[in-house]
C-alpha positions as CSV (number, residue, x, y, z in Angstrom):
1,X,-0.2,0.1,-0.4
2,X,1.7,3.6,-0.8
3,X,-0.9,5.8,1.2
4,X,-4.8,5.5,2.7
5,X,-7.2,8.4,2.4
6,X,-9.8,7.5,4.9
7,X,-11.0,4.3,4.1
8,X,-9.5,4.1,0.3
9,X,-6.1,2.5,0.2
10,X,-4.0,3.6,-2.9
11,X,-2.6,0.3,-4.3
12,X,-0.5,1.5,-7.2
13,X,2.1,-0.3,-9.3
14,X,5.3,0.6,-7.6
15,X,5.0,3.8,-6.6
16,X,2.5,6.8,-7.8
17,X,3.1,8.0,-11.3
18,X,3.7,11.7,-9.8
19,X,3.3,13.3,-6.5
20,X,3.3,16.7,-6.0
21,X,2.8,19.0,-2.7
22,X,2.7,22.9,-3.2
23,X,2.5,25.2,-0.4
24,X,2.0,28.7,-0.6
25,X,2.5,31.8,2.1
26,X,0.1,34.8,2.0
27,X,1.4,38.5,1.9
28,X,-0.7,41.6,2.1
29,X,0.6,44.4,0.4
30,X,0.2,47.7,2.6
31,X,0.6,50.9,0.7
32,X,2.8,53.6,1.9
33,X,3.0,57.4,1.1
34,X,5.8,58.5,-1.1
35,X,7.5,54.9,-1.1
36,X,7.2,51.6,-2.1
37,X,4.3,49.2,-0.8
38,X,5.2,47.1,2.2
39,X,4.8,43.7,2.6
40,X,3.2,42.2,6.0
41,X,2.7,38.2,6.0
42,X,-1.0,37.2,7.0
43,X,-0.5,33.5,7.0
44,X,0.0,30.0,5.1
45,X,-2.2,28.9,2.6
46,X,-3.3,25.4,2.7
47,X,-1.3,22.6,1.2
48,X,-2.3,20.9,-1.8
49,X,-1.2,17.6,-2.8
50,X,-1.7,15.9,-6.3
51,X,-1.3,12.4,-7.0
52,X,-0.9,10.5,-10.7
53,X,-2.1,6.9,-9.9
54,X,-2.2,4.0,-12.5
55,X,-4.8,1.3,-11.6
56,X,-4.5,-1.7,-13.5
57,X,-6.9,-5.0,-12.9
58,X,-4.1,-7.2,-12.2
59,X,-3.7,-5.9,-8.5
60,X,-7.1,-4.1,-7.9
61,X,-10.5,-3.6,-9.0
62,X,-10.3,0.1,-10.7
63,X,-13.9,0.6,-11.2
64,X,-14.7,-0.7,-7.4
65,X,-11.6,1.8,-6.4
66,X,-13.2,5.0,-8.4
67,X,-16.6,4.3,-7.2
68,X,-15.4,4.3,-3.6
69,X,-13.0,7.3,-4.8
70,X,-15.5,9.2,-6.0
71,X,-18.5,8.2,-3.0
72,X,-15.6,9.5,-0.6
73,X,-15.7,12.9,-2.4
74,X,-19.2,13.1,-2.8
75,X,-19.8,12.8,1.6
76,X,-17.6,16.2,1.6
77,X,-15.7,15.4,4.2
78,X,-12.2,15.6,5.6
79,X,-10.2,12.1,5.6
80,X,-7.1,11.4,7.4
81,X,-3.9,11.1,4.8
82,X,-1.6,8.0,6.2
83,X,1.5,7.1,4.0
84,X,2.6,3.2,3.7
85,X,5.5,3.8,6.4
86,X,2.5,5.1,9.1
87,X,3.4,8.4,8.7
88,X,0.4,10.6,9.1
89,X,0.3,13.3,6.8
90,X,-2.9,15.4,7.9
91,X,-6.3,15.6,7.2
92,X,-7.5,16.4,3.4
93,X,-10.7,16.8,1.5
94,X,-10.7,15.7,-2.0
95,X,-10.6,18.7,-4.3
96,X,-10.9,16.9,-8.2
97,X,-10.8,13.6,-9.6
98,X,-9.6,13.1,-13.3
99,X,-9.8,9.8,-15.1
100,X,-7.6,8.8,-18.2
101,X,-8.9,5.1,-19.1
102,X,-5.9,3.5,-21.0
103,X,-7.5,0.1,-21.6
104,X,-10.9,-1.2,-21.6
105,X,-12.5,-4.6,-21.7
106,X,-15.0,-5.5,-24.6
107,X,-17.9,-4.2,-22.5
108,X,-16.3,-1.4,-21.6
109,X,-14.9,-2.2,-17.8
110,X,-11.6,-0.3,-17.0
111,X,-8.7,-2.7,-17.2
112,X,-6.3,0.2,-16.7
113,X,-6.9,4.0,-16.0
114,X,-4.8,6.8,-14.7
115,X,-6.7,9.0,-12.0
116,X,-5.1,12.9,-11.3
117,X,-6.0,13.3,-7.4
118,X,-5.8,16.3,-5.8
119,X,-6.6,17.3,-2.4
120,X,-6.6,19.8,-0.5
121,X,-5.4,20.4,3.5
122,X,-8.1,21.0,6.1
123,X,-6.7,22.6,9.2
124,X,-8.8,21.2,12.2
125,X,-6.4,23.3,14.3
126,X,-7.1,26.6,13.3
127,X,-11.0,26.1,13.9
128,X,-11.0,24.4,16.7
129,X,-7.8,25.6,18.8
130,X,-7.8,29.6,17.4
131,X,-6.3,32.0,19.8
132,X,-10.4,33.4,20.4
133,X,-10.8,30.2,22.4
134,X,-8.9,30.2,25.8
135,X,-7.1,26.8,26.6
136,X,-5.9,26.2,29.8
137,X,-1.9,25.6,30.1
138,X,-1.9,22.2,31.8
139,X,1.5,20.3,32.5
140,X,0.9,17.3,30.5
141,X,0.8,14.0,32.5
142,X,2.7,10.6,31.5
143,X,3.3,7.3,32.9
144,X,7.2,6.7,33.5
145,X,8.2,3.1,33.3
146,X,11.2,3.1,35.5
147,X,11.3,5.3,38.3
148,X,11.2,9.2,37.8
149,X,14.3,10.8,37.0
150,X,15.9,13.8,35.6
151,X,15.9,14.2,31.8
152,X,17.9,17.3,30.8
153,X,16.3,20.5,32.3
154,X,12.8,18.7,32.4
155,X,12.7,17.3,36.1
156,X,9.6,14.6,36.5
157,X,8.2,14.5,39.8
158,X,5.9,11.9,41.2
159,X,2.3,13.4,41.2
160,X,-1.3,11.8,41.6
161,X,-3.6,12.0,38.9
162,X,-6.9,14.1,38.7
163,X,-8.0,10.6,36.8
164,X,-7.6,8.9,40.1
165,X,-10.0,11.0,42.1
166,X,-12.8,10.9,39.5
167,X,-15.3,8.8,40.3
168,X,-16.5,5.9,37.9
169,X,-19.7,6.3,35.1
170,X,-22.4,4.0,37.0
171,X,-23.2,0.7,34.7
172,X,-21.6,-1.9,33.3
173,X,-18.0,-0.8,32.2
174,X,-16.2,-1.9,29.0
175,X,-12.2,-2.9,28.6
176,X,-11.0,0.5,29.7
177,X,-8.2,2.0,32.0
178,X,-9.7,1.9,35.5
179,X,-8.1,4.0,38.2
180,X,-6.3,1.2,40.1
181,X,-4.5,0.0,36.4
182,X,-1.7,2.6,37.2
183,X,0.1,3.1,40.4
184,X,0.3,6.4,41.4
185,X,4.0,6.2,41.9
186,X,4.6,6.2,38.1
187,X,2.7,8.7,37.3
188,X,4.6,12.2,36.6
189,X,4.2,15.7,35.9
190,X,6.7,17.9,33.7
191,X,7.9,20.9,35.9
192,X,8.9,22.7,32.5
193,X,6.1,24.7,31.6
């Protein structure tokens, strides 16, 4: 597998025929009296990715892959993009799909097709975590695998998790982490802020 966009796995011959990534940076032009305009950076543009994939009937069903891709695009939802090595690239929406049939069966079913797929980044952070929404600064909790120790400038000190003092929800519980599953001695809080 080369990559997966949501539930769609891109099984291609060897690698994509082409892969392109484009980023842009926006600058506003501020007019200045009797001088040249000044530029002011206003933000980064969304990343755009372009793939040229070849699907062949010898290793996948091109018609089924294309139908799944078009159905996903019709949902108009951002999908996670994960490369075959496990690298998470972010969330992307399908911007366009262009198909070029190379070989068709006598009945018109695709044997080999080239798909040019354009994706556009969906930036959840700017919507969910904008500066207009106050976010409390907390020290991250962690579970130490050995005794707490000093690592560089970040000293780790034993602490008590707020999770240990929370009462459980009434009713049957599933295979969740229970308060007694993690001893308080292995929960640490970083002193660096």
